[in-house]
N, C-alpha and C positions, 0 to 999 in steps of 0.2 A: 394450669391449663392442660387439657388432654390433647395429645398429638393424634391426628386421625390414624396414622399408621399403627400406633400402639393400641387404639381402640379396636381397629380391624383385627390385629393380631390376637388380642384377647378374645374377641368374639369367635374367631376361628378355633381357638383352643377350647372354648366352652362347648361349641357344638360338636367338636370331635370327641371331647371328653364324655358326652352323653350319647354319642353314636347317632347323631342326626345327620341327614344328608347336607351337603354344602349349600349355603345360601348367602347372598350378598346382603350386607346391612341395608342397602337401598331397597331391597325386596321387602323388608319389613314395613316400609312405608306403604307399599302396594297392599300388603296384608292388612294393615290398619285401615286403609281405605275400603278394602273388601269387607272387613268386619263391620265397619260403620254403615256401609251400603246395605248389607244383609240385615242389620239391626234397624234399618228404616231411615237413616240419615239421608237428607236430600243432597244432591250434587253440590249445591252452593255451600252447605255446611261442611262437606268433605273438603271442598276447595279451601275454605277458611282454616280448617284443622291442619291441612298440610302446608298452608302458607303460599298457595299458588295464586298468581295474579289473574289467570284466565280459567274459566270453567271448561273451555274446549279441551284442555289437557285431560280431564277426567273421563271424557267419552272414550279415550284411547286406553286409559290406565286403571279404571275401576273394574273389578272382576266379578264374575258370578262364580259361586262355588261349584265344583264338579258334581255331577249327578251321581248318586249311589244306587246300587242294587244289591241288597243283601249285606252280608258282613264286609265285603270288599266292593270296590267299584268294578265296572265292566272289564277293567284291565287286570283284575285280580289283586289290586293293592289292598292292604288291610286298612281299617279305619285309623290306625295309629300313624300311617304314612299316606295322607291324602294326596290325590293327584294335584298338580299345579292348576290353579284356576285359569279359566279361559277369558280372553278379552271379550268385552261386550261388542 
């Protein structure tokens, strides 16, 4: 069995090793929901994918990708470091 603290510790080591900004493992669930939404999945499908009992949760937690203008977004971030998505 994997202990949650060990998984979290290894995850942190990996993102630091490849010089990514800090992110919580739980945030990856939100990222998966965002990608599914952008790909056209309906909220009911996303609810089932994440194992949530209520679709109401997704109105607060499914995200839209940040708008881009040119090589970076309006805040000057490069495409390799996208802005955090915004809540719907």
